[in-house]
N, C-alpha and C positions, 0 to 999 in steps of 0.2 A: 297779645301775640303769644305764640307757643314758646315755652321755655323748657326744652327737654334737658334731661341729664346728659352730661358729656360722656363720650366713650372713646376708647382707643384700641387699636389692634396691637396685641402684645408680640406679634411676629410669628406666632404659631397657629394663626387662623382663628384665634379666640378673641372675641371682643370683650374687653373688661371695662367696667365703669371706673371713672376716676373718683377717688375719694373713698369714703367708708362704705360698708355694706348697707346701703339704703335701697328702698324700693324704687325701681326704675319706672315701672308702669304696670297698670292693671287693665285688662281687656274684658269686655262683655260681648256676647253674641246672641243673635236671635235664633229662632227655630230653624231657619234656613241656612244657618252657618255663617251669616254675614256679621262682620264686626260692627256693632252699632254704637259702641262707646269705648273711649280710651281715656284713662286717667293717668297723667304723667306726674311722677314724683310721689313722695309720701304725703301723708295727711297735712293740709287738706288737698293739695295737688291741684292740677288744672284738668278739667274734664272737657272732652270733645265728643259731641254726639254726631253720628253720621246718618244721613237719610238717603235711601237708595231708590232707584227705579226698578222695574221688573227684570232688567238686564244686569243687575248687580253693579251698576255704575253709581258712584256717589254723586248726588245732585247738590247736597248742602252739607256743610259742616258748621255746627254751632258750638260756641265755646262758653264754658262757665254758666250754662243755663240762660244765656242771653236770648231775648225774644227774636232778634234779627240774626241772620246767618253771618258767620265770619267769612266763609267761602261759598261760592256757587260755581258750578262747573257745567260746561256744554261739551258733549262728546262727539267724536267723529263716527259717522255711520259705517265706515269701512272696516273698523276694528274695535272690538269691545273695550279695549284698554287704552285707547288713544284720546286724550282730552284735546279740545280745540282751544278753549279759553277758560281762565279762572278770574272771577270777580271777587276781589277781597275788600271787605268792609272792615278795616282795621280796628275802628272803635265801635263797631256794631251799632251805628246810629241810623241805619236804614238808607244811607246814600253812599256814593262813591266820590265825593267831592273834597274829602279831607286829605291831609298830608299822609295819614296812615293808610289810605286807600290806594288801590291800584287795579288795573285791568290788564291782564297779561295773556298773550297768545303763545301757544306751544308750537315748537318745531320738533320733527322726529326724523330718525333715520329709517333705513329699510326694514329694521326689526322693531319699529315702533318705540324705540328708546327715546326719551325726551332729551333733546340736544341743546335747547336754548329756550329762554322766555323772552318775548318781545313786548316791550311796553306799548300799549295801544295808544297812549297819549303822544308819544314821540316817534314811534316807529323804529326805535333803536333797540338793539339787544340789551337786555337788562342783566342777564345771567346766563352762564354756559355750563354744560355738563359733559363729562366724558368718562368712559368706563373701560375696564378690561373686558375680555371675552365673556366672563361670567358675571359681569355687572357691578363690580366694585366701583363705587362712584368717586369722582373728584369734582370739586366745585370751583368755578372761576367767575370773575366779574366780566364786564364787557370788554376789558382789556386783556383778558386771559391770565390775570393775576389770580393765583390760587387763594381760596379762602375756606373757612369752615362752614358747615351747614348752619350752625347757630348764628353766624353772621350774614347769612344769605337771606333771600326772600322767603325762605322756609316753604319751598315747594315740596310736597310729599310725593308727587307722582314722577318717578324717574325711570329706571331700567325696566324695559318690558311693559311699561305702564303700571307697574306695581306700586303700592304704597310703601314708602320708605319710612321705617321707624328709627328716627335718629337716636332714640334712647337706647336701642339695642344693637343697631347696625344691621338689622334684618329687614328683608322685604316681606310684606304681607300679600300673599296671593289669596284667591278665594278659598282654596282648599287647605293651605298650610303655610308655614313660614320658610323662607328661602335664605340661606347663608351664602352670600356672594363671595366671600373669601374661600370657603371650602368648595364652592360650586355644587352644593348639595342642599336638598331640603332637610330640615331638622326633624320632621316627622315622616313616618312611612306614608306611602301612597294609600289613600282611603280604600282603594280597590284591593289592597293586599297583594298576594302572589299573582293575581290576574294582571297586574300592571307590568309584569316582567321580572327578570332575575334580580334587578337592582331597584328596590322600592324607594330609594332615596335619590335616584338619579334625576338631574335637571335636563330637560330637553334631550333625553337619550344621549347625554354627554356630547351634544353637538349644538351648542347655543348660537353659533354664528349663522347657521342656515335653518334654524327651527325656532318657532315661538310657542309659548305655552300660556295662554291667557288665564287659565283657571288654576294652575298648579297640578293638573292631571296630565295625562299623556295623549289624550285622544286626538288633538287637532292634527298632529302629524299624520296619523292614519287616515283621517277624513280627507286631508288634502291629497294624499297619495291615491285614495280611493276615487276622488273626483277626477283626478288626472286619468286614472284607468278607465272609468266609465266614459269620459269624454272621448278618449282615444278609441275605445272599443266601439262606441256608437258611430264615430266617423268611419272606422274601418268596415263596420257592418253595412253602412249606407253605400260606401264605395264598392263593396263586394257584391251587393245584390244585383246590380245590372250585369255583372260579369258572370253570373251563374246560368245564363241562357246557353243552350247547347252550342258547343263549338268555340266558346269564348272563355269559359270559366276561369275565374280568379278565386278559386275556393280556398286557397291558402290564406289570402287576406281576410276572407269572410270568417274562417275558423279562428284566426288570430283575434279578430274583433269580438267574436263570441267569448273567447277565453278572457281577453282583457276586460270586457264589460262585466263578466261574472266575478272575476277577481276584484275589480273595483267596487262592486256592490258589497262584497264581503268585507272589504277593508273599511268602507264607510260605516257599515253596521258595527264593526268592531270599534271604530273610532267614537261613534256616538255612545256606545256602551261604556267605553273608558272615560269619556268626558263627562257624562251625566249620571253614570252608575245606574241603580235600579230605576231611576226616573227617566231614562232615555226613551226616545220614541222607539216603538217596537220594530219599525222597519224604515227603509229609506223614504217610502211614500209619506209616512207620518212626519218624518223630519222635514221633507220639502213642504208639507202642509203647514207645519209650525212656522217655518221661515216666511212663507207667503203671507200667512195671517199676521205675523208681526210687522211685516213691511207695509201691508196694504190696509190692515184693519178689518179684513174680511172675516166672517165667522170661522172659528177654528174647525168646527165639525165639517163644514163644507170644504175648506182647503185641504184638510187631511184626507177626505174622501177622494178629492180630485188627485191628490198626490199619490194615493195608493193605487188608483186606476192607472196612472201614468207608469208607476213602478211595475205593476203587473203586466201592462202592455209591452213595455220594453224588455222585461225579463222573459215574457212568453215568446216574443219574437226571437230573442237571442237563443233560447232553448230550441225552438222549432228549427231555425236555420242550422243550429249546432248539430241536431240529429241528422240533418240532410247532408252535412259536409262529409266528404269521403277521404279526408286526409288523416294522417296519423295524429293521435291525440297529443296535446301539449300546448303550451302558450307561446312558443317562440315564433310560430306562424310561418316559418320559411323552410319547412322540412319537405321531404319527398313523401308522396302517398305510399311508397314502399319503403319501410324502415330498414330494409336489409340491402338495398341496391343503390349504388351511386348513379347520378344522372350523367348525361353526356357532355355537359357544359365544362369547358376547361377554364381554370382560373377561378379565383374567388375574391370578392371584396365585401366589406361590411354591408349587411342588408340583403345579401344574396343567400339562396338555399345552402345549408351547411353540408349537403351531400354533393356539391359540385366536385368535379375532378380537380386535381392539382394542375398547375400550369403545364406540367410535363405529361399530363394525361393519365396519371396514376390515381387509384382510389385513395382518398384521404385516410390517414391513420386515426386511431382512437384519440390521441392527444390533439391532433389537428382539428377533429370534429368538435372536441370539447372547447378548444380555444375559440373556434368560430361561433359556437353557441353563446359563450359569454359575451363576446364582442357584439353579436346581434342583440342579445338581451339588453345590453347597455344602450344600444342604438335605438331600439324600439320602445323601451320602457324606462326612460331616465327618471320618471317620477316614482317608480316603485322602490328604488334602492337609495341608500345613503350615499353622500358624495364620496366618502372614502372607499366604498365598495365599487362605485362606478369607475373610479380611477383604476382599480384593479381589473375590473371586467374589460375595460377598453384595451388592456394588454393581454386579454385572454385568460385571466385568473379569476377564480371563484370568489364570491363574497365570503366574509368571515364574521364570526360572532364568538363571544365568550360563553362557553358551555356553563349553564347555571349550576350544574351538579358537580362538575370536575374542576371548574375554574380554569380550564385549558382553552386556548384559542383554537377554533376549529373552522375548517373550510366547508362550504356547501358542496354536496355531492351531486352527480348526475346519474339518475337511474335509467338504464337502457331497457327498452321494451320492444321486441322480446330481448332476453338476456344476450350478452355478448357471445356466450357459448353457443347460442342458437343463431348467430349471425346478426343479431340486433346491433345497429350502430348509430343510425341517424334519428331515431325517435327517442329523445331523452327528456327526462323530467327532473327539474331541480328540487332538491330536498336536503334537509339537514341529516347528519350521520345517524341520529337515533331513529328517525323515520325510515331511513334506508336499511338499517339493521333489521327493523321489524318486518319489512317486506321480504327480506331474504331468509331470516332466521326466526321470525315470530317475536312476541313480546318479551319472552324470557331472556334474560341476559346475564 
Protein backbone atom coordinates (compact mmCIF):
# COMPACT_ATOMS: atom_id res chain seq x y z
CA UNK A 1 0.00 0.00 0.00
CA UNK A 2 1.12 3.52 -0.63
CA UNK A 3 2.63 5.28 2.37
CA UNK A 4 3.00 8.97 1.45
CA UNK A 5 4.54 11.65 3.59
CA UNK A 6 1.99 13.68 5.53
CA UNK A 7 1.31 17.32 4.60
CA UNK A 8 -0.63 20.23 6.01
CA UNK A 9 -1.77 23.65 4.84
CA UNK A 10 -0.16 26.40 6.89
CA UNK A 11 -3.05 28.82 6.19
CA UNK A 12 -1.19 30.90 3.61
CA UNK A 13 -1.81 28.60 0.68
CA UNK A 14 1.48 26.78 1.19
CA UNK A 15 1.56 23.05 1.76
CA UNK A 16 4.25 22.15 4.28
CA UNK A 17 5.49 18.65 5.15
CA UNK A 18 5.13 17.61 8.74
CA UNK A 19 8.42 16.81 10.42
CA UNK A 20 11.99 17.53 9.30
CA UNK A 21 13.25 18.46 5.83
CA UNK A 22 13.16 15.05 4.21
CA UNK A 23 12.64 14.16 0.58
CA UNK A 24 8.92 13.91 -0.15
CA UNK A 25 9.02 12.36 -3.60
CA UNK A 26 10.98 12.06 -6.83
CA UNK A 27 9.41 11.84 -10.30
CA UNK A 28 10.57 10.54 -13.69
CA UNK A 29 9.09 11.28 -17.12
CA UNK A 30 9.36 9.78 -20.59
CA UNK A 31 10.02 11.59 -23.86
CA UNK A 32 6.31 12.39 -24.29
CA UNK A 33 6.16 14.18 -20.96
CA UNK A 34 4.22 11.40 -19.19
CA UNK A 35 5.08 10.70 -15.59
CA UNK A 36 6.19 7.07 -15.63
CA UNK A 37 7.62 6.70 -12.11
CA UNK A 38 7.09 8.16 -8.66
CA UNK A 39 9.26 7.37 -5.65
CA UNK A 40 7.71 8.45 -2.38
CA UNK A 41 9.91 9.21 0.62
CA UNK A 42 13.66 9.10 1.05
CA UNK A 43 15.90 6.12 0.36
CA UNK A 44 14.88 3.46 -0.27
CA UNK A 45 11.32 4.83 -0.57
CA UNK A 46 8.42 3.19 -2.36
CA UNK A 47 8.44 3.29 -6.15
CA UNK A 48 5.36 3.28 -8.37
CA UNK A 49 5.60 2.71 -12.12
CA UNK A 50 2.80 3.95 -14.41
CA UNK A 51 1.85 2.38 -17.76
CA UNK A 52 -0.18 4.41 -20.26
CA UNK A 53 -2.23 3.97 -23.41
CA UNK A 54 -1.92 6.30 -26.41
CA UNK A 55 -4.47 8.68 -24.87
CA UNK A 56 -2.21 9.31 -21.85
CA UNK A 57 -4.56 7.37 -19.56
CA UNK A 58 -2.98 5.22 -16.85
CA UNK A 59 -3.80 1.57 -17.45
CA UNK A 60 -1.64 0.01 -14.71
CA UNK A 61 0.29 1.02 -11.63
CA UNK A 62 2.97 -1.31 -10.29
CA UNK A 63 4.55 -0.90 -6.87
CA UNK A 64 8.06 -1.78 -5.75
CA UNK A 65 8.92 -3.66 -8.93
CA UNK A 66 6.23 -6.30 -8.38
CA UNK A 67 5.47 -8.42 -11.49
CA UNK A 68 1.70 -7.98 -11.05
CA UNK A 69 -0.09 -4.61 -11.09
CA UNK A 70 -1.18 -2.92 -7.90
CA UNK A 71 -3.95 -1.01 -9.74
CA UNK A 72 -5.65 -1.40 -13.10
CA UNK A 73 -8.02 1.17 -14.59
CA UNK A 74 -10.83 1.28 -17.16
CA UNK A 75 -11.67 4.71 -18.59
CA UNK A 76 -14.83 6.41 -19.80
CA UNK A 77 -15.01 7.06 -23.56
CA UNK A 78 -16.80 10.39 -23.03
CA UNK A 79 -13.95 12.24 -21.32
CA UNK A 80 -10.23 11.59 -21.28
CA UNK A 81 -9.79 11.93 -17.51
CA UNK A 82 -12.85 10.05 -16.25
CA UNK A 83 -12.11 6.59 -14.80
CA UNK A 84 -14.88 4.00 -14.67
CA UNK A 85 -13.40 1.34 -12.40
CA UNK A 86 -10.23 0.58 -10.44
CA UNK A 87 -9.09 -2.98 -9.78
CA UNK A 88 -6.72 -3.10 -6.81
CA UNK A 89 -4.60 -6.14 -6.03
CA UNK A 90 -3.40 -5.05 -2.61
CA UNK A 91 -0.86 -7.85 -2.14
CA UNK A 92 -0.01 -8.05 -5.87
CA UNK A 93 -0.56 -11.80 -6.03
CA UNK A 94 -2.41 -11.70 -9.35
CA UNK A 95 -5.99 -12.08 -8.06
CA UNK A 96 -8.68 -9.92 -6.42
CA UNK A 97 -9.89 -12.41 -3.81
CA UNK A 98 -7.92 -11.27 -0.76
CA UNK A 99 -8.86 -8.88 2.03
CA UNK A 100 -6.44 -6.26 0.71
CA UNK A 101 -8.07 -6.36 -2.73
CA UNK A 102 -11.05 -4.38 -4.00
CA UNK A 103 -12.89 -3.39 -7.17
CA UNK A 104 -14.26 0.13 -7.03
CA UNK A 105 -16.49 2.07 -9.43
CA UNK A 106 -16.16 5.85 -9.81
CA UNK A 107 -18.98 8.39 -9.77
CA UNK A 108 -18.54 11.91 -11.16
CA UNK A 109 -20.23 15.28 -11.21
CA UNK A 110 -20.83 17.45 -14.28
CA UNK A 111 -17.17 18.60 -14.32
CA UNK A 112 -15.88 15.01 -14.14
CA UNK A 113 -14.67 15.42 -10.56
CA UNK A 114 -14.65 12.11 -8.70
CA UNK A 115 -17.40 12.28 -6.09
CA UNK A 116 -17.46 8.74 -4.67
CA UNK A 117 -16.16 5.19 -4.95
CA UNK A 118 -18.69 2.36 -4.99
CA UNK A 119 -17.66 -1.12 -3.87
CA UNK A 120 -18.42 -3.57 -6.66
CA UNK A 121 -18.89 -6.41 -4.17
CA UNK A 122 -21.57 -4.73 -2.05
CA UNK A 123 -22.91 -1.93 -4.25
CA UNK A 124 -22.45 0.48 -1.33
CA UNK A 125 -20.54 3.75 -1.29
CA UNK A 126 -17.09 3.09 0.12
CA UNK A 127 -15.68 6.62 0.11
CA UNK A 128 -16.79 10.16 -0.72
CA UNK A 129 -15.03 13.29 -1.97
CA UNK A 130 -15.99 16.94 -2.06
CA UNK A 131 -14.12 20.02 -3.21
CA UNK A 132 -14.16 23.78 -3.27
CA UNK A 133 -14.43 25.52 -6.65
CA UNK A 134 -10.72 25.16 -7.37
CA UNK A 135 -10.46 21.55 -6.27
CA UNK A 136 -9.17 21.49 -2.73
CA UNK A 137 -10.24 17.99 -1.64
CA UNK A 138 -11.85 16.68 1.50
CA UNK A 139 -12.29 13.00 2.18
CA UNK A 140 -15.17 11.25 3.91
CA UNK A 141 -16.26 7.71 4.57
CA UNK A 142 -19.62 6.25 3.59
CA UNK A 143 -21.25 8.03 6.57
CA UNK A 144 -19.83 11.45 5.59
CA UNK A 145 -17.36 11.40 8.50
CA UNK A 146 -14.23 13.26 7.45
CA UNK A 147 -10.91 11.43 7.29
CA UNK A 148 -7.40 11.92 5.97
CA UNK A 149 -6.13 10.70 2.63
CA UNK A 150 -3.67 8.33 4.31
CA UNK A 151 -6.56 6.60 6.08
CA UNK A 152 -8.62 6.29 2.93
CA UNK A 153 -8.71 3.83 0.03
CA UNK A 154 -5.85 5.86 -1.44
CA UNK A 155 -7.58 6.76 -4.66
CA UNK A 156 -5.34 9.15 -6.57
CA UNK A 157 -7.84 10.29 -9.24
CA UNK A 158 -9.86 13.15 -7.82
CA UNK A 159 -10.66 16.69 -8.97
CA UNK A 160 -10.95 17.05 -12.74
CA UNK A 161 -9.73 13.49 -13.13
CA UNK A 162 -6.22 14.62 -12.19
CA UNK A 163 -3.78 12.53 -10.23
CA UNK A 164 -3.55 13.74 -6.63
CA UNK A 165 -0.09 13.67 -5.06
CA UNK A 166 -0.77 13.33 -1.33
CA UNK A 167 2.91 13.88 -0.55
CA UNK A 168 2.77 17.46 -1.89
CA UNK A 169 -0.93 18.36 -1.98
CA UNK A 170 -0.62 19.12 -5.71
CA UNK A 171 -2.54 17.72 -8.66
CA UNK A 172 -0.58 16.29 -11.58
CA UNK A 173 -2.00 17.15 -15.01
CA UNK A 174 -0.44 16.04 -18.27
CA UNK A 175 1.38 19.33 -18.78
CA UNK A 176 2.16 20.66 -15.28
CA UNK A 177 1.34 20.68 -11.57
CA UNK A 178 -1.77 22.39 -10.20
CA UNK A 179 -2.00 24.02 -6.74
CA UNK A 180 -5.64 23.76 -5.66
CA UNK A 181 -5.37 26.16 -2.70
CA UNK A 182 -3.87 28.93 -4.81
CA UNK A 183 -6.10 28.02 -7.77
CA UNK A 184 -3.08 28.31 -10.08
CA UNK A 185 -0.61 26.12 -11.87
CA UNK A 186 2.86 26.18 -10.36
CA UNK A 187 4.59 26.20 -13.75
CA UNK A 188 3.97 28.53 -16.66
CA UNK A 189 1.91 27.32 -19.60
CA UNK A 190 4.24 25.48 -22.03
CA UNK A 191 2.84 27.69 -24.79
CA UNK A 192 4.26 30.77 -23.10
CA UNK A 193 2.70 34.15 -24.02
CA UNK A 194 0.53 32.44 -26.68
CA UNK A 195 -1.57 31.03 -23.83
CA UNK A 196 -2.78 34.49 -22.86
CA UNK A 197 -1.92 37.24 -20.38
CA UNK A 198 -1.86 34.92 -17.34
CA UNK A 199 0.30 31.87 -18.00
CA UNK A 200 -0.47 30.40 -14.56
CA UNK A 201 -4.28 30.69 -14.72
CA UNK A 202 -6.40 27.57 -14.27
CA UNK A 203 -9.43 27.22 -16.59
CA UNK A 204 -9.28 30.94 -17.40
CA UNK A 205 -10.16 31.57 -13.71
CA UNK A 206 -13.57 29.99 -14.30
CA UNK A 207 -13.30 26.39 -13.05
CA UNK A 208 -17.01 25.90 -12.36
CA UNK A 209 -18.02 25.98 -16.03
CA UNK A 210 -14.76 24.95 -17.73
CA UNK A 211 -12.64 21.80 -17.79
CA UNK A 212 -8.97 21.43 -18.71
CA UNK A 213 -7.95 17.78 -19.17
CA UNK A 214 -4.33 18.41 -20.12
CA UNK A 215 -3.23 21.42 -18.09
CA UNK A 216 -3.35 23.62 -21.19
CA UNK A 217 -6.10 25.99 -22.25
CA UNK A 218 -7.30 24.67 -25.59
CA UNK A 219 -10.43 22.70 -24.74
CA UNK A 220 -12.47 25.80 -23.96
CA UNK A 221 -11.68 27.25 -27.38
CA UNK A 222 -12.44 23.97 -29.14
CA UNK A 223 -15.85 23.70 -27.44
CA UNK A 224 -16.69 27.30 -28.28
CA UNK A 225 -15.58 26.69 -31.86
CA UNK A 226 -17.68 23.56 -32.21
CA UNK A 227 -20.68 25.51 -30.98
CA UNK A 228 -20.04 28.21 -33.57
CA UNK A 229 -19.50 25.76 -36.43
CA UNK A 230 -22.68 23.85 -35.59
CA UNK A 231 -24.71 27.02 -35.19
CA UNK A 232 -23.33 28.43 -38.42
CA UNK A 233 -23.97 25.26 -40.41
CA UNK A 234 -27.60 25.15 -39.28
CA UNK A 235 -28.09 28.81 -40.14
CA UNK A 236 -26.54 28.32 -43.58
CA UNK A 237 -28.82 25.38 -44.30
CA UNK A 238 -31.87 27.31 -43.10
CA UNK A 239 -30.87 30.35 -45.12
CA UNK A 240 -30.22 28.62 -48.43
CA UNK A 241 -33.85 27.94 -49.43
CA UNK A 242 -34.73 31.50 -48.50
CA UNK A 243 -32.36 33.06 -51.06
CA UNK A 244 -34.70 32.43 -54.00
CA UNK A 245 -36.01 35.64 -55.55
CA UNK A 246 -38.72 37.30 -53.56
CA UNK A 247 -38.29 35.39 -50.33
CA UNK A 248 -34.70 36.06 -49.17
CA UNK A 249 -33.53 35.53 -45.63
CA UNK A 250 -30.05 36.73 -46.47
CA UNK A 251 -29.42 38.06 -42.97
CA UNK A 252 -29.68 34.56 -41.51
CA UNK A 253 -27.43 33.18 -44.25
CA UNK A 254 -24.79 35.85 -43.64
CA UNK A 255 -24.92 35.20 -39.90
CA UNK A 256 -24.39 31.49 -40.56
CA UNK A 257 -21.35 32.21 -42.73
CA UNK A 258 -19.84 34.43 -40.06
CA UNK A 259 -20.55 32.03 -37.20
CA UNK A 260 -19.14 29.10 -39.17
CA UNK A 261 -15.93 30.97 -40.04
CA UNK A 262 -15.44 32.20 -36.47
CA UNK A 263 -16.05 28.68 -35.18
CA UNK A 264 -13.43 27.20 -37.50
CA UNK A 265 -10.84 29.72 -36.37
CA UNK A 266 -11.66 29.05 -32.71
CA UNK A 267 -11.28 25.28 -33.21
CA UNK A 268 -7.93 25.75 -34.93
CA UNK A 269 -6.73 27.98 -32.08
CA UNK A 270 -7.91 25.42 -29.55
CA UNK A 271 -6.10 22.52 -31.18
CA UNK A 272 -2.91 24.57 -31.37
CA UNK A 273 -3.21 25.53 -27.69
CA UNK A 274 -4.02 21.99 -26.58
CA UNK A 275 -1.38 20.08 -28.55
CA UNK A 276 1.22 22.75 -29.34
CA UNK A 277 3.45 22.13 -32.37
CA UNK A 278 2.07 18.59 -32.75
CA UNK A 279 -1.51 19.76 -33.30
CA UNK A 280 -3.37 18.84 -36.51
CA UNK A 281 -2.76 21.47 -39.17
CA UNK A 282 -6.48 22.11 -39.71
CA UNK A 283 -9.93 21.03 -38.60
CA UNK A 284 -10.12 18.36 -41.31
CA UNK A 285 -7.02 16.63 -39.94
CA UNK A 286 -8.39 16.88 -36.41
CA UNK A 287 -11.65 15.25 -37.49
CA UNK A 288 -9.65 12.54 -39.26
CA UNK A 289 -7.59 11.87 -36.15
CA UNK A 290 -10.75 11.51 -34.06
CA UNK A 291 -12.47 9.17 -36.54
CA UNK A 292 -9.37 7.02 -36.84
CA UNK A 293 -9.09 6.69 -33.08
CA UNK A 294 -12.75 5.79 -32.64
CA UNK A 295 -13.07 3.37 -35.57
CA UNK A 296 -9.57 2.02 -36.12
CA UNK A 297 -9.66 3.14 -39.78
CA UNK A 298 -6.31 4.06 -41.38
CA UNK A 299 -5.25 7.53 -40.28
CA UNK A 300 -4.21 8.64 -43.77
CA UNK A 301 -7.66 7.84 -45.18
CA UNK A 302 -9.66 9.45 -42.38
CA UNK A 303 -7.50 12.59 -42.50
CA UNK A 304 -8.03 12.87 -46.26
CA UNK A 305 -11.79 12.52 -45.82
CA UNK A 306 -11.84 15.04 -43.00
CA UNK A 307 -9.90 17.58 -45.05
CA UNK A 308 -12.33 17.17 -47.97
CA UNK A 309 -15.24 17.79 -45.61
CA UNK A 310 -13.56 20.86 -44.14
CA UNK A 311 -12.77 22.23 -47.60
CA UNK A 312 -16.31 21.63 -48.85
CA UNK A 313 -18.00 23.33 -45.90
CA UNK A 314 -15.53 26.21 -45.85
CA UNK A 315 -15.89 26.68 -49.60
CA UNK A 316 -19.67 26.71 -49.40
CA UNK A 317 -19.58 29.22 -46.58
CA UNK A 318 -17.23 31.52 -48.51
CA UNK A 319 -19.25 31.25 -51.74
CA UNK A 320 -22.55 32.13 -50.10
CA UNK A 321 -20.79 34.80 -48.07
CA UNK A 322 -19.67 36.54 -51.27
CA UNK A 323 -23.25 36.42 -52.54
CA UNK A 324 -24.79 37.91 -49.43
CA UNK A 325 -25.69 41.57 -49.80
CA UNK A 326 -26.03 42.56 -46.18
CA UNK A 327 -23.70 44.73 -44.17
CA UNK A 328 -20.66 42.88 -42.89
CA UNK A 329 -20.45 41.59 -39.33
CA UNK A 330 -21.41 38.61 -37.20
CA UNK A 331 -24.54 39.79 -35.42
CA UNK A 332 -26.71 38.79 -38.36
CA UNK A 333 -29.71 41.00 -37.66
CA UNK A 334 -28.59 44.27 -39.25
CA UNK A 335 -30.10 46.23 -42.07
CA UNK A 336 -28.58 46.04 -45.56
CA UNK A 337 -28.23 49.83 -45.27
CA UNK A 338 -25.95 50.66 -42.29
CA UNK A 339 -27.10 54.31 -42.16
CA UNK A 340 -30.91 54.02 -42.33
CA UNK A 341 -33.38 52.66 -39.78
CA UNK A 342 -36.14 50.37 -40.99
CA UNK A 343 -39.82 51.06 -40.54
CA UNK A 344 -40.62 48.44 -37.88
CA UNK A 345 -41.69 49.97 -34.58
CA UNK A 346 -40.49 48.48 -31.32
CA UNK A 347 -37.71 46.00 -30.66
CA UNK A 348 -37.15 42.80 -28.73
CA UNK A 349 -34.14 40.49 -28.44
CA UNK A 350 -33.36 38.75 -31.71
CA UNK A 351 -34.82 41.45 -33.96
CA UNK A 352 -32.78 43.81 -36.21
CA UNK A 353 -30.95 46.47 -34.24
CA UNK A 354 -32.12 49.20 -36.65
CA UNK A 355 -35.80 48.89 -35.72
CA UNK A 356 -37.47 52.15 -34.76
CA UNK A 357 -38.34 52.76 -31.13
CA UNK A 358 -41.88 52.04 -29.92
CA UNK A 359 -42.68 55.74 -30.46
CA UNK A 360 -41.45 55.61 -34.05
CA UNK A 361 -38.14 57.42 -33.53
CA UNK A 362 -34.76 56.36 -34.87
CA UNK A 363 -32.76 54.57 -32.13
CA UNK A 364 -29.89 56.44 -30.51
CA UNK A 365 -26.28 55.25 -30.60
CA UNK A 366 -26.49 53.94 -27.02
CA UNK A 367 -29.73 52.09 -27.82
CA UNK A 368 -28.19 50.46 -30.91
CA UNK A 369 -25.19 49.30 -28.88
CA UNK A 370 -27.37 47.88 -26.13
CA UNK A 371 -29.44 46.03 -28.72
CA UNK A 372 -26.29 44.67 -30.35
CA UNK A 373 -24.92 43.15 -27.13
CA UNK A 374 -28.28 41.66 -26.18
CA UNK A 375 -28.55 40.05 -29.62
CA UNK A 376 -24.96 38.83 -29.44
CA UNK A 377 -25.69 37.08 -26.16
CA UNK A 378 -28.92 35.65 -27.60
CA UNK A 379 -27.39 34.29 -30.80
CA UNK A 380 -23.92 33.27 -29.57
CA UNK A 381 -24.03 32.05 -25.97
CA UNK A 382 -21.20 29.60 -26.66
CA UNK A 383 -18.78 32.30 -27.75
CA UNK A 384 -18.61 34.24 -24.48
CA UNK A 385 -17.87 33.53 -20.84
CA UNK A 386 -20.79 33.34 -18.37
CA UNK A 387 -19.85 36.56 -16.61
CA UNK A 388 -19.77 38.39 -19.96
CA UNK A 389 -23.10 36.91 -21.04
CA UNK A 390 -24.67 38.23 -17.84
CA UNK A 391 -23.46 41.74 -18.76
CA UNK A 392 -24.48 41.45 -22.40
CA UNK A 393 -28.03 40.44 -21.56
CA UNK A 394 -28.31 43.85 -19.87
CA UNK A 395 -26.88 45.60 -22.93
CA UNK A 396 -23.32 45.92 -21.57
CA UNK A 397 -20.11 44.96 -23.35
CA UNK A 398 -17.84 42.02 -22.39
CA UNK A 399 -14.75 42.88 -20.36
CA UNK A 400 -11.18 41.67 -19.98
CA UNK A 401 -8.06 42.59 -18.05
CA UNK A 402 -5.66 44.42 -20.36
CA UNK A 403 -2.43 42.37 -20.27
CA UNK A 404 -0.25 45.48 -20.74
CA UNK A 405 -1.86 47.93 -18.35
CA UNK A 406 -3.54 45.60 -15.87
CA UNK A 407 -6.71 47.72 -16.21
CA UNK A 408 -10.16 46.23 -16.75
CA UNK A 409 -11.46 47.28 -20.17
CA UNK A 410 -14.71 46.87 -22.08
CA UNK A 411 -15.05 45.72 -25.68
CA UNK A 412 -15.72 48.46 -28.23
CA UNK A 413 -18.06 48.57 -31.21
CA UNK A 414 -16.55 49.92 -34.43
CA UNK A 415 -19.06 51.64 -36.74
CA UNK A 416 -18.69 51.22 -40.50
CA UNK A 417 -19.01 53.71 -42.05
CA UNK A 418 -17.95 55.97 -39.13
CA UNK A 419 -20.60 57.71 -37.07
CA UNK A 420 -19.45 61.02 -38.55
CA UNK A 421 -20.56 59.69 -41.95
CA UNK A 422 -23.89 58.51 -40.65
CA UNK A 423 -22.84 54.93 -39.86
CA UNK A 424 -24.89 53.57 -37.02
CA UNK A 425 -26.22 50.06 -37.58
CA UNK A 426 -23.21 48.14 -38.97
CA UNK A 427 -20.96 47.59 -35.96
CA UNK A 428 -18.09 45.21 -35.33
CA UNK A 429 -16.97 44.17 -31.82
CA UNK A 430 -13.28 44.54 -31.00
CA UNK A 431 -10.99 45.31 -28.11
CA UNK A 432 -9.77 48.91 -27.58
CA UNK A 433 -6.25 48.29 -28.94
CA UNK A 434 -7.62 47.02 -32.26
CA UNK A 435 -10.10 49.88 -32.41
CA UNK A 436 -7.30 52.38 -31.87
CA UNK A 437 -5.26 50.92 -34.73
CA UNK A 438 -8.21 51.22 -37.14
CA UNK A 439 -8.62 54.92 -36.38
CA UNK A 440 -5.07 56.05 -35.63
CA UNK A 441 -2.67 53.37 -36.88
CA UNK A 442 -0.31 51.12 -34.94
CA UNK A 443 1.69 53.90 -33.33
CA UNK A 444 0.43 54.83 -29.91
